[in-house]
N, C-alpha and C positions, 0 to 999 in steps of 0.2 A: 433022114430025120435029124441025126446028130450033126450032119453038115449044115443043115438049115439053122439049127440052134447056134452053131459057131458063127455063121454069117450074121445072124441077128445080134449076137453079143458083140461082134466086131463093129457093127454099125452103131450100136449104143455107145460104145467107148469112143468112137470117132466123133459122134455128135456131141458127147459130153466135153471132149477136148476142144472142139470148135466153139462151143457156146460158153466156155469158161471165160469169166471176165477178170480183169486185174483185181488183186486183193484190195478190199475196202478196209481201211484202218479206222478203228474207233478212236475216240479221244484218249482213252486209257492205253490203247495199243501204242499210240504216238508218244505218250508220256514214257512208257517202258523203252521204246526205241531211243528216245532222247537220253535216257539214263545210260543205255548201253553203248551209245555213240556209234562205233564202227561196226556194230553187229549186222545192220542192214542199211547200207548207204542209199539204196534205191527207195526203201520204205521211208527212211528219214527225210529224203528229198520230197516225197509225196506229202508227208505230214507237214513239213515246213511250208510247202506251197499252199496246202489246204488251210492251215492255220493263219497264214498271211492274208488269204482272200476271204476267210470266213471268221468274223470276230466272235460269233457265238461258239464256234468250234474251238477257237483259241481259249475262250473262257472255260469250256468243258475240260480242256487239258489241264488248266490251272487247278480246277476242282479235283481232278484225279490225283494231281501231285499233293494237294492238301490232304486228301483222304489217306494217301499212302503214308503220310507223316503223322497220322493220328488226329488230325483236326476235323471238325465238322464243316464240310464244304458248304453246306447250306447257310452257314452263319458268316461266311466270308463275302464281303462286298468287293467284287472284282474291280470295280471302277475306282476304288479308293486304295488300291495296293500302293505301298510306299515306294518312293524313288530312292536311288542310292544317295547316301549322304555326301556332302561336298568334302573336299580335302580338309583334314583336321583330325583331332582326337576327340572321341566321344565316350561318355560314361554309360555303362550298361544300366538300364532301368531294372533294378533287381526285383522290384515288386511285380513286374510283368514278365519276368524271365525265369526259366527253370531248365534243367537238363534232364532228358529222358534216358534212362539206362535200361539195358537188356542183357541178361545172362543166359547162356545156353549150356545144356548138358545132354548126355545121351537119352535120358528119360524125359526130357522136356526143357523147360526154362522158366524164368521169372522176369518181371519188368517193374519199373517204378520211376520215381523222380528224385532229384537232388536239387536243392535250391542254391542260387548263386548269392554269395555274400557280398562280393564287390567285383568290379571289372571295368575295363575300358578297351577300346580298340581304335586303331588309327587308319584312316583312309588316305591313300596317296593320290597323286595327281592323275593317275590312270584309272581311278575309281575302284581300286582293289584294296583289300584289307592287308596292310603291310606289317602290322604288329599289334600287340596288345597282351593283356593278361586277364584271365578269368579265375577268380577265387571261389571255390565251392565249399559250402558248409556241410561237412560230412555227417554232422549230427542230425541233419534234416532228412536223411535218406528215408524213403518210403517204398512200400511194395504195393502195387496197384492191381495185381492179377490174382490175389488170394482174398476171398471174401470172409472166410472164417477168422474172427478176430484173434483168437489165440494162435492159430497157425501163422497169421500175418505178423503178429508181435514176435513170435519165436524166430521167424526168418530175419526180421529187422535187427533183433538182438544179435543173431548169429553174424550178420553182415558187419555189425559194429565191433565185434570181437576181434582179437588179434589174428584169428584164422583168416580174416578178410581185411578190413580196412583199419583196424586198431584205432578207432575214433578217439578213445581216451587219451592216447599219446599223439595222435595225428588228426586233430579236429578239422583241419583244412586240407584241401587238395587244390591244385592249380593247373591251368593250361596256358602255357606261354606261346602266343601266336608268333610265327616267324614269316609266313607268307600265305598267299591264297591264289586260287584260280577261279574265274567266273564260270558258273555252271550254265549249261545250255538251258534256254528258256524259250518256250513257244511264244510267250507274250513279249519277248524282248526286254524283260525286266532285268535290271542290273543289281539285284539285291540278293541273289543266291550264290553262295560261294562254297568251294571246298577249301577248308582252311588247314594248313600244316603247322605243326608246332611240337612242343614237348609237354607231355602229360606227366605231372609229378604226383605220385601217390606214395604215402608212407616214406617220403624223402627220396624215393627212387624215380628217376627221370627216364622216360621212354619216348622216342619220336612217334607221332601218330597223326592221323588226319581226322577231321570232323567236318560236318556240314553246318553252315550258318545260313538260315533262310528267314526272310521277313514276309 
């Protein structure tokens, strides 16, 4: 009896291995693969081939990317996505721009926005951001993950104190762009970059990287 059960189990395992099909990647799976780049070259190749042949799948990947960055994908018109600007220097549209921040600690974290006071960036002949400067209005800092008004106000005040950003003495912060790299895009868009530069807070400059997406 035990021998028969063993044989049946072996047959089931064999059939399962024979009938297994190659992994099917969802649009969001493909977006994650594109972010990790070298994590799965075979999977990335399949995603690229599928997105190239299937326009609707390509659009779904773009929506996954938008959702991961905190945007409402249903409100994004894929067909009207912007193209990379031509060579030259451009002013940042401050009324339409903001910076999302996030802070982490062992017990959790918080997030919010900081508005841009002024800024510009330069596109070179290769279609890359080669320079620029973004000035942030530190007095505009907000907290978006705390609904209780008093708790929200307390944290904003704490962030503005000298323990954090010392806004009274340092009302502005800036990010000086020095170079950029084009980010992988299933749509072939030339408007998503990893930007390198120097972040200046409270007069202290530290090299850092950021993402610029349109």
